[in-house]
C-alpha positions as CSV (number, residue, x, y, z in Angstrom):
1,M,59.5,29.8,-65.1
2,H,60.1,26.1,-63.7
3,S,63.5,24.5,-63.1
4,R,63.9,20.8,-61.8
5,I,67.1,19.7,-60.1
6,F,68.4,16.7,-58.8
7,S,69.9,16.2,-55.6
8,A,69.8,13.2,-52.9
9,S,68.6,11.8,-49.5
10,T,70.0,9.4,-47.1
11,L,68.0,7.0,-45.3
12,G,69.9,5.1,-42.8
13,V,72.9,4.3,-45.3
14,Q,70.9,4.0,-48.2
15,A,70.4,7.5,-51.1
16,H,67.0,8.2,-52.4
17,L,66.9,10.2,-55.4
18,V,65.6,13.8,-54.7
19,E,64.3,16.4,-57.2
20,V,64.2,20.0,-56.6
21,E,61.5,21.7,-59.0
22,V,61.4,25.1,-58.4
23,D,58.7,27.7,-59.9
24,L,58.9,31.3,-60.5
25,S,55.2,33.0,-61.2
26,F,54.0,36.6,-61.0
27,G,52.6,38.1,-57.4
28,I,54.1,39.5,-53.7
29,M,57.6,37.8,-53.6
30,N,57.5,35.0,-51.1
31,F,59.1,31.5,-50.6
32,Y,56.8,28.2,-50.3
33,L,58.7,25.5,-49.6
34,V,57.1,22.1,-49.9
35,G,57.3,18.2,-49.4
36,L,57.6,16.9,-46.0
37,P,60.7,19.4,-45.1
38,D,62.5,19.2,-41.2
39,T,62.5,22.7,-39.5
40,A,66.1,23.2,-40.7
41,I,65.0,22.9,-44.5
42,K,62.1,25.5,-44.1
43,E,64.8,27.8,-42.7
44,S,66.4,27.3,-46.3
45,R,65.1,30.3,-47.5
46,R,67.2,32.8,-45.5
47,R,70.5,31.0,-46.3
48,I,69.5,30.8,-49.7
49,Q,68.4,34.8,-50.5
50,S,71.6,36.2,-47.7
51,A,74.0,33.9,-49.6
52,L,72.8,34.6,-53.3
53,K,72.6,38.9,-52.0
54,N,77.0,38.3,-50.8
55,S,77.2,36.7,-53.9
56,G,76.3,39.8,-56.2
57,I,73.1,37.9,-57.2
58,R,70.3,39.6,-57.3
59,L,66.6,37.2,-57.2
60,P,63.9,39.0,-59.8
61,E,60.7,39.8,-57.8
62,R,58.9,36.7,-58.2
63,K,56.7,34.5,-55.9
64,I,58.7,31.2,-55.6
65,T,58.2,27.7,-54.9
66,V,59.8,24.9,-54.2
67,N,59.0,21.2,-54.3
68,L,61.2,18.3,-52.8
69,A,59.8,15.7,-54.3
70,P,59.0,12.6,-54.2
71,A,56.3,14.1,-51.3
72,N,56.2,11.0,-49.1
73,L,59.9,11.3,-48.8
74,K,61.0,12.8,-44.9
75,K,63.2,15.2,-45.6
76,E,66.5,16.5,-43.7
77,G,69.2,18.6,-43.1
78,T,70.8,21.3,-44.5
79,L,71.7,19.6,-47.7
80,F,69.5,20.9,-50.2
81,D,70.5,24.6,-49.8
82,L,73.1,24.0,-52.9
83,P,70.5,22.3,-55.3
84,I,67.4,25.3,-54.4
85,A,70.2,28.1,-54.8
86,I,71.1,26.6,-58.5
87,G,67.5,25.7,-59.4
88,M,66.4,29.4,-58.6
89,L,69.3,30.3,-60.8
90,V,67.7,28.5,-64.0
91,A,64.2,29.1,-63.4
92,G,65.2,33.0,-63.1
93,K,67.4,32.7,-66.4
94,T,70.3,33.0,-64.6
95,L,72.0,30.3,-65.3
96,E,71.4,29.1,-68.8
97,L,72.2,24.7,-68.8
98,P,71.8,22.5,-70.8
99,S,69.2,19.5,-70.2
100,S,71.1,16.7,-70.7
101,F,73.5,18.0,-67.8
102,L,71.0,18.7,-65.1
103,Q,69.5,15.4,-65.8
104,E,72.9,13.7,-65.0
105,T,73.9,16.0,-62.2
106,V,73.5,15.9,-58.1
107,F,73.9,18.8,-56.2
108,I,74.3,18.8,-52.0
109,G,75.3,21.8,-49.6
110,E,74.9,23.8,-47.3
111,L,74.8,27.3,-47.8
112,S,76.8,29.5,-45.5
113,L,75.3,33.9,-45.5
114,D,78.4,34.8,-47.3
115,G,77.9,32.2,-50.5
116,S,80.2,29.1,-48.8
117,V,79.7,26.0,-49.4
118,R,79.5,24.1,-46.5
119,P,80.3,19.7,-45.5
120,V,77.4,18.4,-44.8
121,K,76.8,14.5,-43.7
122,G,75.8,11.2,-45.7
123,V,77.3,12.2,-49.2
124,L,79.6,8.3,-49.0
125,P,76.6,6.6,-49.2
126,V,74.7,9.6,-52.0
127,A,77.7,9.2,-54.2
128,A,78.0,5.5,-54.0
129,D,74.0,4.9,-54.7
130,L,74.0,7.4,-57.7
131,V,75.3,4.8,-60.4
132,K,71.7,3.2,-60.5
133,Y,70.2,6.2,-60.1
134,N,72.4,7.1,-64.1
135,K,74.1,9.9,-63.0
136,K,77.3,10.9,-63.6
137,R,78.6,13.4,-61.7
138,L,78.1,14.9,-57.7
139,I,78.9,18.4,-56.9
140,V,79.1,18.9,-53.1
141,A,81.2,21.0,-50.6
142,E,85.4,20.7,-51.6
143,E,85.4,19.2,-47.9
144,N,83.1,16.5,-48.8
145,S,84.8,16.0,-52.5
146,F,87.3,12.9,-51.2
147,E,84.9,11.6,-49.2
148,A,82.6,11.0,-52.7
149,A,85.8,10.1,-55.1
150,L,86.0,7.4,-53.1
151,I,83.5,5.9,-55.6
152,K,85.2,5.8,-58.7
153,E,81.9,5.5,-61.1
154,I,81.3,9.0,-60.2
155,E,83.0,12.5,-61.4
156,V,83.3,14.9,-58.4
157,I,83.3,18.3,-58.1
158,G,84.5,20.2,-55.2
159,V,82.8,23.7,-54.9
160,K,84.6,26.3,-52.0
161,N,81.7,28.4,-52.7
162,L,78.5,29.6,-54.8
163,T,80.1,32.1,-56.9
164,Q,83.5,29.8,-57.9
165,L,80.1,27.8,-58.8
166,I,78.5,29.6,-61.2
167,N,81.0,30.5,-62.4
168,Y,82.1,26.9,-63.3
169,L,78.5,26.1,-64.4
170,R,78.8,29.3,-66.8
171,G,82.1,27.8,-68.2
172,E,84.0,30.6,-66.9
173,L,86.2,28.4,-64.8
174,E,87.3,24.9,-65.2
175,I,87.6,23.0,-61.9
176,L,89.2,19.4,-62.3
177,P,87.2,16.6,-60.5
178,T,88.4,15.4,-57.6
179,P,90.9,12.2,-58.0
180,H,89.8,8.6,-57.2
181,S,92.2,7.5,-55.1
182,L,92.8,5.4,-51.7
183,P,94.6,7.2,-49.0
184,K,97.3,5.5,-47.6
185,V,96.6,3.2,-44.4
186,Q,97.2,5.9,-40.7
187,S,97.8,3.2,-38.2
188,H,96.3,4.0,-34.7
189,I,97.1,0.4,-33.3
190,A,101.0,0.5,-34.1
191,K,102.0,1.0,-30.5
192,L,99.7,-1.7,-29.2
193,N,101.4,-5.0,-29.3
194,F,100.5,-8.9,-27.0
195,A,103.7,-9.2,-26.2
196,Q,103.1,-6.1,-24.1
197,V,100.4,-8.1,-21.7
198,K,102.5,-10.4,-19.8
199,G,101.6,-13.9,-19.4
200,Q,97.9,-15.0,-20.2
201,R,98.7,-17.3,-22.7
202,Q,95.2,-19.3,-23.1
203,A,93.2,-15.2,-23.3
204,K,95.8,-14.3,-25.9
205,R,95.0,-17.5,-27.8
206,A,91.3,-17.3,-27.1
207,L,91.4,-14.0,-29.2
208,Q,93.8,-15.5,-31.8
209,V,90.5,-17.5,-32.6
210,S,88.0,-14.9,-31.6
211,A,90.0,-12.8,-35.1
212,A,90.3,-15.7,-37.2
213,G,86.7,-16.8,-37.3
214,R,84.9,-13.7,-36.0
215,H,84.0,-15.1,-32.4
216,N,82.6,-13.6,-29.6
217,V,84.4,-13.4,-26.3
218,L,83.7,-13.0,-23.0
219,F,86.2,-12.5,-20.7
220,I,86.0,-13.3,-16.4
221,G,88.5,-11.4,-13.6
222,S,89.4,-9.7,-10.9
223,P,89.7,-6.4,-11.6
224,G,93.3,-5.5,-13.3
225,S,93.6,-8.7,-14.3
226,G,94.7,-7.1,-18.0
227,K,91.1,-7.9,-20.2
228,T,91.0,-4.2,-21.3
229,M,94.7,-4.5,-22.5
230,L,93.8,-7.8,-23.5
231,A,90.6,-6.1,-25.7
232,K,91.9,-2.9,-27.1
233,R,94.7,-5.0,-28.9
234,L,92.4,-7.5,-30.8
235,Q,92.7,-4.8,-33.3
236,T,96.6,-6.0,-34.5
237,I,96.1,-9.3,-35.2
238,M,92.5,-8.9,-37.5
239,P,93.0,-8.8,-41.1
240,Q,93.3,-5.7,-42.7
241,L,89.9,-4.7,-44.4
242,E,88.7,-5.3,-48.1
243,F,87.5,-2.8,-50.4
244,S,84.1,-3.4,-49.8
245,E,84.3,-3.3,-46.4
246,I,85.8,0.1,-46.1
247,L,83.2,1.9,-48.0
248,E,80.1,-0.2,-46.0
249,T,81.9,1.2,-42.6
250,S,82.8,4.5,-44.2
251,K,79.3,5.0,-45.2
252,V,78.5,4.3,-41.2
253,Y,80.9,7.4,-40.4
254,S,79.1,9.0,-43.4
255,V,75.4,9.6,-42.3
256,T,76.2,10.7,-38.0
257,G,78.7,12.9,-39.1
258,K,81.7,11.4,-37.8
259,L,83.4,10.8,-40.9
260,E,86.7,13.2,-41.0
261,C,87.8,15.1,-43.6
262,N,90.4,13.5,-45.6
263,L,90.4,10.3,-43.4
264,L,88.3,7.5,-44.5
265,E,87.5,4.5,-42.1
266,L,90.6,1.9,-43.0
267,G,91.1,0.9,-40.0
268,R,88.7,-2.1,-38.1
269,P,86.2,0.3,-35.7
270,F,86.8,-0.2,-32.2
271,R,84.2,0.9,-30.3
272,S,83.7,0.9,-25.8
273,P,80.8,2.7,-24.7
274,H,80.0,3.5,-21.4
275,H,77.7,1.2,-19.3
276,T,75.3,4.0,-18.9
277,I,74.8,4.0,-22.7
278,S,70.8,3.9,-23.1
279,E,69.4,1.2,-25.9
280,A,69.0,3.8,-28.4
281,G,72.4,4.7,-28.1
282,L,73.6,1.1,-28.3
283,I,70.9,0.0,-30.9
284,G,70.1,2.8,-32.7
285,G,67.0,4.5,-32.9
286,G,65.8,8.6,-32.5
287,V,62.7,10.4,-34.7
288,T,65.0,10.2,-37.6
289,P,66.7,7.0,-36.9
290,Q,70.8,7.7,-37.0
291,P,73.0,4.1,-36.0
292,G,74.3,3.3,-32.6
293,E,77.1,1.8,-31.3
294,V,76.6,-1.6,-32.6
295,S,76.7,0.0,-36.4
296,L,79.9,2.6,-35.4
297,A,81.4,-1.0,-35.1
298,H,80.6,-2.4,-37.8
299,H,83.5,-4.9,-39.4
300,G,85.7,-3.7,-36.3
301,I,84.9,-4.3,-32.4
302,L,82.7,-3.4,-29.9
303,F,83.9,-3.6,-26.4
304,L,81.5,-3.8,-23.7
305,D,83.7,-3.2,-20.2
306,E,81.9,-4.3,-17.2
307,L,79.3,-6.2,-18.9
308,T,77.2,-6.5,-16.0
309,E,77.0,-3.1,-14.9
310,F,75.0,-2.5,-18.4
311,K,70.8,-2.7,-18.2
312,R,69.6,-6.3,-18.7
313,G,67.1,-4.8,-20.8
314,T,70.0,-3.2,-22.9
315,L,71.8,-5.7,-23.1
316,E,69.4,-7.7,-24.5
317,V,68.6,-5.7,-27.3
318,M,72.2,-6.8,-28.8
319,R,70.4,-10.8,-29.1
320,Q,68.9,-9.8,-32.9
321,P,72.3,-8.1,-34.3
322,L,74.3,-10.4,-33.0
323,E,72.5,-13.2,-35.2
324,S,71.3,-11.5,-37.8
325,G,74.4,-8.8,-38.4
326,T,72.0,-5.9,-39.2
327,V,69.4,-3.6,-37.0
328,S,66.4,-2.9,-38.3
329,I,64.3,-0.2,-36.6
330,A,60.7,0.2,-37.2
331,R,58.7,4.2,-37.5
332,A,55.1,4.9,-38.5
333,N,55.6,5.1,-42.2
334,H,59.0,3.5,-42.8
335,T,62.0,0.9,-41.5
336,V,65.4,1.4,-41.4
337,D,68.4,-0.6,-41.6
338,F,71.6,-0.4,-40.8
339,P,74.5,-3.3,-40.6
340,A,75.8,-4.3,-37.7
341,E,78.4,-7.4,-37.9
342,F,80.0,-6.3,-35.1
343,L,82.8,-8.9,-32.7
344,L,81.8,-8.4,-29.8
345,I,84.6,-8.8,-27.0
346,A,82.5,-7.9,-23.6
347,A,84.4,-8.2,-19.8
348,L,83.0,-8.8,-15.8
349,N,84.2,-9.4,-12.9
350,P,82.8,-12.4,-11.4
351,C,81.0,-10.9,-7.7
352,P,80.0,-7.3,-6.7
353,C,84.0,-7.1,-5.4
354,G,85.1,-9.0,-8.0
355,Y,87.3,-11.2,-6.4
356,Y,86.0,-14.6,-6.6
357,G,88.1,-17.3,-7.6
358,D,91.0,-14.8,-7.2
359,K,93.9,-16.6,-6.2
360,K,95.5,-14.1,-4.1
361,R,92.8,-12.0,-2.5
362,A,89.3,-14.1,-1.0
363,C,86.2,-12.3,-1.6
364,I,83.6,-11.1,0.4
365,C,80.5,-11.4,-1.5
366,T,77.4,-13.8,-0.5
367,V,75.7,-16.4,-2.7
368,K,72.7,-14.1,-2.7
369,Q,75.0,-11.3,-4.1
370,I,77.2,-12.9,-6.4
371,K,73.2,-14.5,-7.9
372,A,72.1,-11.2,-8.0
373,Y,75.1,-9.6,-10.1
374,L,75.3,-12.1,-13.1
375,G,71.5,-12.1,-12.9
376,K,72.3,-9.3,-15.2
377,L,73.4,-12.1,-18.3
378,S,71.1,-14.6,-19.5
379,G,71.3,-17.3,-20.9
380,P,70.1,-16.4,-24.5
381,L,72.6,-13.8,-24.5
382,L,75.3,-16.2,-23.0
383,D,74.5,-18.5,-26.1
384,R,75.4,-16.3,-28.2
385,I,78.7,-15.4,-27.3
386,D,81.3,-18.5,-28.6
387,I,84.2,-17.9,-26.7
388,Q,84.6,-17.3,-22.6
389,V,87.8,-17.1,-20.7
390,P,88.7,-16.8,-17.8
391,V,91.9,-14.2,-16.8
392,Q,93.4,-14.5,-13.8
393,S,95.2,-12.2,-11.9
394,I,99.3,-12.6,-13.0
395,D,102.8,-13.2,-10.5
396,Y,105.5,-10.9,-9.5
397,Q,107.4,-13.3,-11.7
398,Q,105.6,-12.5,-14.6
399,V,105.4,-8.8,-14.3
400,K,109.1,-9.2,-14.5
401,S,109.7,-11.1,-17.1
402,Q,111.4,-10.0,-20.1
403,A,108.9,-8.7,-23.3
404,A,111.5,-11.7,-25.1
405,D,109.4,-14.4,-23.5
406,E,105.7,-13.3,-24.3
407,T,103.9,-14.0,-27.4
408,S,104.3,-10.8,-30.1
409,S,101.0,-10.2,-32.3
410,Q,103.1,-10.7,-35.8
411,D,103.4,-13.9,-33.6
412,L,99.4,-14.3,-33.5
413,F,98.3,-12.9,-36.6
414,V,100.5,-15.2,-38.7
415,K,98.2,-18.3,-38.1
416,V,95.2,-15.4,-38.0
417,Q,96.1,-15.4,-41.8
418,L,96.3,-18.5,-42.9
419,A,92.7,-19.6,-41.2
420,V,91.5,-16.9,-42.9
421,A,93.0,-17.5,-46.0
422,R,91.4,-21.1,-45.4
423,Q,87.7,-19.6,-45.0
424,R,88.1,-17.7,-47.9
425,A,88.8,-20.4,-50.1
426,R,86.3,-22.8,-48.4
427,F,83.3,-20.6,-48.9
428,G,84.7,-19.2,-52.6
429,I,82.8,-15.7,-53.5
430,N,80.4,-15.6,-50.7
431,T,83.1,-14.7,-48.5
432,K,82.2,-15.3,-45.0
433,F,84.2,-16.6,-41.4
434,N,83.4,-19.6,-39.7
435,N,80.4,-17.7,-37.2
436,Q,78.5,-17.0,-39.8
437,M,77.7,-20.9,-40.7
438,D,75.1,-21.8,-41.1
439,S,73.5,-25.6,-40.5
440,D,74.1,-26.6,-43.9
441,D,77.5,-25.3,-43.9
442,I,78.1,-27.3,-40.7
443,D,77.0,-30.2,-41.6
444,Q,79.2,-30.0,-45.2
445,F,82.5,-28.2,-43.6
446,C,82.6,-29.2,-39.0
447,Q,83.9,-33.5,-40.3
448,L,85.0,-35.0,-36.8
449,T,87.0,-37.6,-36.8
450,P,85.5,-40.5,-34.2
451,L,87.1,-39.6,-31.0
452,A,86.1,-35.9,-31.6
453,E,82.6,-36.7,-32.0
454,A,82.4,-38.9,-28.9
455,A,83.3,-35.4,-27.2
456,V,81.2,-33.8,-28.6
457,A,78.6,-35.9,-27.8
458,K,79.9,-35.8,-23.9
459,A,80.0,-32.3,-23.9
460,F,76.3,-32.1,-25.8
461,D,74.5,-33.4,-22.2
462,K,77.0,-32.3,-19.5
463,L,77.0,-28.8,-19.8
464,N,73.1,-28.8,-21.4
465,L,73.9,-27.2,-24.5
466,S,71.5,-25.7,-26.5
467,M,71.1,-26.3,-30.9
468,R,73.3,-23.0,-30.7
469,G,75.6,-23.6,-27.6
470,Y,76.2,-27.1,-29.7
471,H,76.8,-25.2,-33.2
472,K,79.3,-22.6,-31.8
473,I,81.2,-25.5,-30.2
474,L,81.3,-27.0,-33.9
475,K,82.2,-23.3,-35.4
476,V,84.4,-22.8,-33.2
477,A,86.7,-26.2,-32.8
478,R,86.4,-25.7,-37.2
479,T,89.0,-21.9,-36.4
480,I,91.1,-24.0,-34.5
481,A,91.4,-26.7,-36.9
482,D,92.0,-23.8,-39.5
483,L,95.0,-22.4,-37.1
484,D,96.6,-25.8,-37.2
485,N,95.9,-26.0,-41.1
486,Q,94.0,-29.0,-40.6
487,D,90.6,-30.6,-42.7
488,M,89.2,-32.9,-40.4
489,I,88.1,-31.7,-36.6
490,D,90.1,-33.3,-34.3
491,L,89.7,-34.2,-30.3
492,K,92.6,-31.8,-29.7
493,H,90.1,-28.9,-31.5
494,V,86.8,-29.8,-29.9
495,Q,88.7,-29.9,-26.3
496,E,89.8,-26.9,-26.8
497,A,86.5,-24.6,-28.4
498,I,84.6,-27.3,-25.5
499,L,86.9,-25.4,-22.8
500,Y,86.0,-22.0,-24.0
501,R,82.4,-22.6,-23.4
502,S,82.2,-24.6,-20.2
503,L,82.3,-21.2,-18.2
504,D,78.5,-21.1,-19.2
505,N,77.9,-24.6,-16.6
506,S,80.1,-22.5,-13.7
507,L,78.4,-19.1,-13.7
508,E,74.6,-21.6,-13.7
509,Q,75.7,-23.3,-10.8
510,N,76.9,-19.9,-9.4
511,Q,73.5,-18.3,-9.7
512,H,72.1,-21.8,-8.4
């Protein structure tokens, strides 16, 4: 007696179809599980047997062999409990199901000893990829049904326990498919506003440019000057996620088990890891690769406070995802790719004591100490940060100023929307931001006036720019022109963009 049930596994954020084959044969009752399962899957036999017994189902006295195909794909987790149990019931003739139904249906779920079906991680990427495998139906735990139903092409059946599922499969109970719908956006940043930050007009302007063109930002300033406050409020002026972005971001959270029940990632993520984080924690890794902070910040913000406190090697591994927008983690038998299109906002003090260049307190650091402190920031890493802004401490009069005098998030957001709309019109169906322009795009869309051309030529030599640095200035200038609703890049746009790169030069001078 033999049966074949379909399930799925995830590798990175991609789903792979898995055939669960169950064979019952005469012999001493035993349970064999093959097909490259991990320890959690090997332990499933105890869970499945207890779940079936406590659901009132008696297994026949047979030798049970379960094969998870393809055998060369590593399987992990507890999501195969449910398909194995159904496969055993079909093979033992306890369930009679049409072959067409089995061919179109995928089962995923963990079983409790009492027969309850528990939620598992990675359901959303599975549901998203089932269409390409010509599957029409996904049966999961009720808690997982909401995220799976985000994919409207798939019929999602959520079940509470094994008994309910068996009654549904026998036609004795009707379970309506979970309706496809997007939940309302619940903003957790509603209380944040740039008007709450006193002064810092240049830093606010820099973040407006960053939000409009997706340019990475470095804040450098003394402790308490407002760098963290500014970074946290960047979310309030960024455009709302598109549906495709919601899906991509939620997939990453789904495979890590961070996607809460009935709560999709509808807002742009804001990740702020501590400086003690490891390379694997930041980029991703592990025996079975899992996404790191750069992937959890996909389509959102990665805020690295106290940048120079991070290990230099940890910072250097960010260079590749900052350029490509993806992270590739290689293992002996496979390579896993995770998305990592994030906006980097970094902050640091200018010296160990934190007060180099401060208007209120004198710096007590030696040149040697400052050089060692800033030595953790490599030139190639700084080259990938488009906008570098000094943040000065504010005086008493600015602290006591009225909130009405401050630029609000809504004020900044109006122009951001305008700039984003211009970029979408410019790039057509291949929607991307100015920071993602390649050299051909720069040649086509970054047209300079004669005065602007002369300013860029002078800055190229004075700041010792690399080609990447030169392109960064043009990209930032293009965004500033978009904020002004201008087709040509003028002198004032270039001057502002160069101002955002001049910190490279000052940092370099401190290191010599």
